[in-house]
C-alpha positions as CSV (number, residue, x, y, z in Angstrom):
1,M,4.6,-4.1,17.9
2,Q,6.9,-6.5,19.7
3,S,10.6,-6.2,18.9
4,S,12.2,-9.6,18.1
5,P,15.7,-10.7,18.7
6,S,18.1,-11.2,15.8
7,Q,18.4,-14.6,14.2
8,A,21.1,-16.0,11.9
9,P,20.6,-14.9,8.3
10,S,18.6,-17.3,6.2
11,A,16.4,-17.3,3.2
12,T,14.0,-15.0,5.2
13,G,16.8,-12.6,6.3
14,E,16.9,-11.1,9.8
15,L,13.7,-11.2,11.9
16,I,12.7,-7.6,12.4
17,A,9.5,-7.5,14.3
18,S,6.3,-9.3,15.2
19,F,2.8,-7.8,15.2
20,R,-0.5,-9.0,16.6
21,H,-4.0,-7.6,17.1
22,G,-5.3,-6.3,20.4
23,K,-8.2,-8.2,22.1
24,G,-9.9,-5.2,23.8
25,F,-12.6,-4.7,21.1
26,L,-13.4,-8.5,21.0
27,I,-13.7,-8.7,24.8
28,F,-15.9,-5.6,24.9
29,S,-18.2,-6.7,22.1
30,L,-18.6,-10.2,23.6
31,I,-19.6,-8.7,27.0
32,F,-21.8,-6.1,25.4
33,G,-23.6,-8.9,23.4
34,V,-24.1,-10.9,26.5
35,V,-25.5,-7.9,28.3
36,L,-28.0,-7.1,25.5
37,L,-29.2,-10.7,25.4
38,G,-29.5,-10.7,29.2
39,L,-31.5,-7.5,29.1
40,A,-33.8,-9.1,26.5
41,G,-34.4,-12.0,28.8
42,F,-35.0,-9.7,31.8
43,V,-37.5,-7.6,29.9
44,L,-39.3,-10.7,28.8
45,Y,-39.4,-11.9,32.4
46,L,-41.0,-8.5,33.4
47,G,-43.9,-9.4,31.2
48,T,-44.7,-12.4,33.4
49,I,-45.0,-10.4,36.6
50,L,-47.1,-7.5,35.3
51,P,-50.1,-7.0,37.7
52,P,-53.5,-7.9,36.2
53,G,-55.7,-5.2,34.8
54,N,-53.1,-3.5,32.6
55,E,-54.4,-4.5,29.2
56,G,-55.1,-1.2,27.6
57,P,-53.3,0.3,24.7
58,V,-49.9,1.9,25.3
59,S,-48.5,4.9,23.4
60,L,-45.0,6.3,23.4
61,Q,-44.3,9.8,22.3
62,P,-40.6,10.7,22.0
63,S,-39.7,14.4,22.2
64,R,-38.9,14.3,18.5
65,G,-40.1,12.0,15.8
66,M,-43.2,9.7,15.3
67,A,-45.2,8.2,18.1
68,F,-45.3,4.4,18.8
69,S,-48.6,2.7,19.8
70,F,-49.0,-0.8,21.1
71,S,-52.2,-2.7,21.7
72,N,-51.2,-3.6,25.3
73,P,-48.2,-3.6,27.6
74,H,-47.3,-7.2,26.7
75,T,-46.8,-6.3,23.1
76,L,-44.5,-3.4,24.1
77,I,-42.5,-5.8,26.3
78,Y,-42.2,-8.4,23.6
79,A,-41.2,-5.7,21.0
80,T,-38.5,-4.3,23.4
81,S,-37.2,-7.8,24.2
82,A,-37.0,-8.7,20.5
83,L,-35.2,-5.5,19.7
84,L,-32.6,-6.1,22.4
85,A,-32.2,-9.7,21.2
86,V,-31.7,-8.6,17.6
87,L,-29.1,-6.0,18.7
88,G,-27.3,-8.6,20.8
89,L,-27.2,-11.1,17.9
90,G,-25.9,-8.2,15.7
91,V,-23.1,-7.6,18.2
92,F,-22.2,-11.3,18.2
93,A,-22.2,-11.3,14.3
94,A,-19.8,-8.3,14.4
95,Y,-17.7,-10.1,17.0
96,A,-17.4,-13.2,14.8
97,W,-16.4,-11.2,11.8
98,H,-13.8,-9.1,13.6
99,R,-12.5,-12.2,15.3
100,K,-11.8,-13.7,11.9
101,L,-10.1,-10.4,10.7
102,R,-8.0,-10.2,13.8
103,A,-6.9,-13.8,14.0
104,P,-3.7,-13.6,12.0
105,R,-0.4,-12.6,13.5
106,Y,2.5,-11.3,11.4
107,T,6.2,-11.6,11.6
108,V,8.2,-9.3,9.3
109,Y,11.6,-10.5,8.1
110,E,14.2,-8.7,6.1
111,H,13.1,-10.5,2.9
112,G,9.5,-11.4,3.6
113,I,6.4,-11.5,5.8
114,E,5.0,-14.5,7.7
115,R,1.3,-14.8,8.3
116,I,0.4,-17.0,11.3
117,I,-3.1,-18.3,12.2
118,D,-3.0,-20.7,15.1
119,D,-0.4,-23.3,14.0
120,Q,-0.6,-22.5,10.3
121,R,2.3,-20.4,8.9
122,E,2.5,-18.9,5.5
123,Y,5.7,-17.0,4.4
124,T,5.6,-14.7,1.4
125,A,8.8,-13.2,0.1
126,F,8.7,-9.4,-0.7
127,A,10.3,-10.1,-4.0
128,E,7.3,-12.3,-5.0
129,I,4.6,-9.8,-4.1
130,D,3.3,-8.2,-7.3
131,D,0.4,-6.4,-5.7
132,L,0.7,-4.4,-2.5
133,Y,-2.7,-2.7,-2.0
134,L,-3.1,0.2,0.3
135,F,-6.6,1.6,1.1
136,G,-8.7,3.2,3.8
137,S,-11.9,1.9,5.5
138,G,-14.1,2.6,8.5
139,Q,-14.7,6.1,9.9
140,T,-11.7,7.7,8.0
141,V,-12.6,6.1,4.7
142,L,-13.3,9.4,3.0
143,T,-10.1,11.1,4.2
144,G,-7.8,8.9,2.1
145,M,-6.0,7.7,5.2
146,I,-4.4,4.3,4.8
147,T,-5.9,1.9,7.4
148,N,-5.5,-1.4,5.5
149,V,-2.7,-3.2,3.8
150,A,-3.4,-6.2,1.5
151,Y,-0.9,-8.2,-0.4
152,R,-0.7,-11.1,-2.9
153,R,1.8,-12.7,-5.1
154,N,-0.3,-12.3,-8.2
155,A,-3.9,-11.9,-9.5
156,T,-4.4,-15.7,-9.2
157,E,-4.2,-15.6,-5.4
158,P,-6.5,-14.0,-2.9
159,F,-5.4,-10.9,-1.0
160,H,-4.2,-11.2,2.6
161,R,-5.7,-8.2,4.4
162,V,-4.2,-6.5,7.4
163,I,-6.4,-4.0,9.3
164,E,-5.7,-1.0,11.5
165,S,-6.5,-2.8,14.7
166,L,-3.1,-4.5,14.4
167,K,-0.9,-3.1,17.2
168,G,1.7,-0.9,15.6
169,F,-0.2,-0.9,12.3
170,H,1.4,2.3,11.0
171,D,4.9,1.0,11.8
172,F,3.9,-2.3,10.1
173,Q,2.7,-0.8,6.9
174,Q,5.7,1.6,6.6
175,L,8.1,-1.3,7.2
176,V,6.4,-3.5,4.7
177,R,6.3,-0.8,2.0
178,E,10.0,0.0,2.5
179,L,11.1,-3.6,2.5
180,H,8.9,-4.4,-0.6
181,V,10.6,-1.6,-2.6
182,R,14.0,-2.7,-1.4
183,A,13.4,-6.3,-2.5
184,R,11.7,-5.6,-5.8
185,L,13.4,-2.5,-7.2
186,P,16.8,-4.1,-8.2
187,G,15.0,-6.8,-10.2
188,V,12.7,-4.3,-11.8
189,V,15.7,-2.0,-12.8
190,A,17.6,-5.1,-14.2
191,T,14.5,-6.1,-16.3
192,L,14.3,-2.5,-17.7
193,E,18.0,-2.3,-18.4
194,S,17.9,-5.6,-20.3
195,G,15.2,-4.2,-22.6
196,G,12.2,-5.8,-20.8
197,A,9.0,-4.3,-19.5
198,V,7.4,-4.3,-16.1
199,R,3.6,-4.4,-15.5
200,F,1.8,-2.7,-12.6
201,N,-1.9,-3.1,-11.9
202,C,-4.1,0.0,-11.4
203,I,-7.6,0.5,-10.1
204,S,-9.6,3.4,-11.6
205,S,-10.3,6.4,-9.5
206,G,-14.0,5.6,-9.8
207,Q,-13.4,2.2,-8.3
208,V,-11.4,3.7,-5.4
209,W,-14.2,6.2,-4.5
210,G,-16.9,3.6,-5.1
211,K,-15.4,1.1,-2.7
212,R,-14.9,3.8,-0.1
213,V,-18.7,4.1,-0.1
214,T,-19.8,0.5,-0.7
215,G,-17.0,-1.5,0.8
216,N,-16.0,-4.9,-0.7
217,F,-12.5,-3.5,-1.1
218,L,-10.8,-6.7,-2.2
219,K,-13.0,-7.4,-5.2
220,I,-11.2,-5.2,-7.8
221,T,-10.8,-4.9,-11.5
222,T,-7.4,-3.8,-12.6
223,T,-6.0,-2.1,-15.7
224,P,-2.3,-2.7,-16.5
225,I,0.4,0.1,-16.6
226,V,3.3,-1.2,-18.6
227,V,6.7,0.5,-18.0
228,S,9.8,0.1,-20.1
229,Q,12.9,2.2,-20.7
230,D,11.4,3.4,-23.9
231,F,7.7,3.8,-23.3
232,L,4.8,3.9,-20.8
233,E,1.6,2.2,-21.8
234,Y,-1.8,2.9,-20.1
235,Q,-5.3,2.3,-21.4
236,G,-4.1,1.5,-24.8
237,R,-2.0,4.7,-25.1
238,I,1.7,4.3,-25.6
239,V,3.8,7.3,-24.7
240,P,7.6,7.5,-25.3
241,M,9.6,7.9,-22.1
242,S,11.6,10.7,-23.8
243,S,8.5,12.8,-23.9
244,L,7.7,12.5,-20.2
245,R,9.1,15.1,-17.8
246,R,7.7,14.8,-14.3
247,V,5.4,13.1,-11.8
248,D,3.2,15.3,-9.6
249,L,2.0,14.0,-6.2
250,N,-0.9,16.0,-4.8
251,A,-1.5,15.3,-1.1
252,W,-4.9,17.2,-1.2
253,T,-6.4,15.3,-4.2
254,E,-4.4,12.1,-3.4
255,K,-3.5,11.9,-7.1
256,V,-0.5,10.9,-9.1
257,V,-0.2,12.8,-12.3
258,I,2.4,12.1,-15.0
259,K,2.9,14.9,-17.5
260,D,4.6,15.0,-20.9
261,E,6.9,17.8,-22.1
262,S,4.0,20.0,-23.1
263,G,2.5,19.7,-19.6
264,K,-0.4,17.5,-20.7
265,P,-1.3,14.7,-18.3
266,V,-0.6,11.2,-19.6
267,L,-1.7,9.4,-16.5
268,S,-3.8,10.8,-13.7
269,T,-5.2,8.6,-10.9
270,I,-5.5,8.3,-7.1
271,A,-2.1,7.1,-5.8
272,T,-3.4,4.2,-3.8
273,G,-5.3,3.0,-6.8
274,I,-1.9,1.9,-8.2
275,L,-1.0,-1.4,-6.6
276,S,2.6,-1.4,-5.3
277,H,2.6,2.4,-6.0
278,D,5.8,3.0,-4.0
279,L,7.6,0.6,-6.3
280,F,5.9,2.2,-9.3
281,L,7.1,5.7,-8.3
282,N,10.6,4.5,-7.6
283,T,10.7,2.7,-11.0
284,L,9.7,6.0,-12.7
285,D,12.4,7.8,-10.8
286,A,15.0,5.3,-12.1
287,V,13.7,5.6,-15.7
288,F,13.6,9.4,-15.6
289,A,17.1,9.5,-14.2
290,A,18.3,7.3,-17.1
291,E,16.5,9.5,-19.6
292,E,18.1,12.6,-18.0
293,Q,21.6,11.0,-18.4
294,K,20.8,10.4,-22.1
295,R,19.8,14.1,-22.6
296,E,22.9,15.5,-20.9
297,P,25.5,14.2,-23.4
298,A,23.2,15.2,-26.3
299,A,22.9,18.7,-24.9
300,S,26.7,18.9,-24.4
301,R,27.4,17.9,-28.0
302,M,25.0,20.5,-29.3
303,S,26.6,23.2,-27.2
304,T,30.1,22.1,-28.4
305,K,29.0,22.4,-32.0
306,R,27.8,25.9,-31.4
C-alpha cells in the first residue's frame, strides 16, 4: 500500500491510498518458463550428440511407482524434451493469466474506488455498488479466508475482481468494506424509514462450497433477500420483523443465522454468500434497534396499567 497525499475535496472525496500488485511472481514465472524451454532445447540437442551403438531399449524404474520403458535412447530424449516444453508452455500460460489479473491498480477515495489499467481509469462510487462479493481461492480456499474482493454496480455489469497478490490486500479489503457501509447505510436506512424495502443478493451455501472446489467464482446465481421495517423475505417466505430476535455469527461454520422469537432459524447461510454482507448486517442492526424502541414503550404502558 502506498499512502497518498490529501487532495481538495471533490465528488470522489479525499484520496486515501493507492494499491498495486507486486511483480515478483510474474518475473519468477517468466524466468522459470524460459529455463524450462531452454532445458527442453538442450535435452533435444543431447540427442544429436549421442555416440553410435546406443540403440537398445531403455527402462526407467523409480523407487516407487510404475516403470517406464522406451524403445531407444532417442525416444527417451524426445519424450523428456517434450515434457519440459509442455511444462514451460504451461508456465507461460499461467504467466499470461496472472499478468491479466494483476494488471489493474486501485486508488481508494473517501467516496469511491478507481480502477486503473494502463491509461484507462474507471471510477465507481461506493454508494453505487450493490454487490460487494468476498470469497476465498487458492491454497486457503477451504479455510473460508477472504482472499478476493469483487464489486459491481448491479447484476447487469461484470464483477471487477481484486486478488490477494495486491500489496496491502487485507488493508484494501477492510478499507473498501468500511467505506462501502459508510456510503450505503444512510441511504438504506432512509429508504426503510420512508416505508420502502431494500434488496440484497445471496448465493446459496451449496454454491459457495461448490465454487471453492470447482472455481469459476464470478459466475453466480443469486437469490434476493428483501428487508423492510416490517418484514424480511427470503426464498418466498415472509417473516415479520417483530418476530425476529437476533442474528448469530458463527466464526467456525462461517454462517449467519437469523432466528425468530421461538429460536427457529429463518435464514441460515454462509456469511460471504450474502453479497454486501457487512451492509446487510448493519441494516439488520438498524431495523432491530428500531423494533426494540417500539417494544419499550409498549412494555412501559403494560407495566403502568398493572
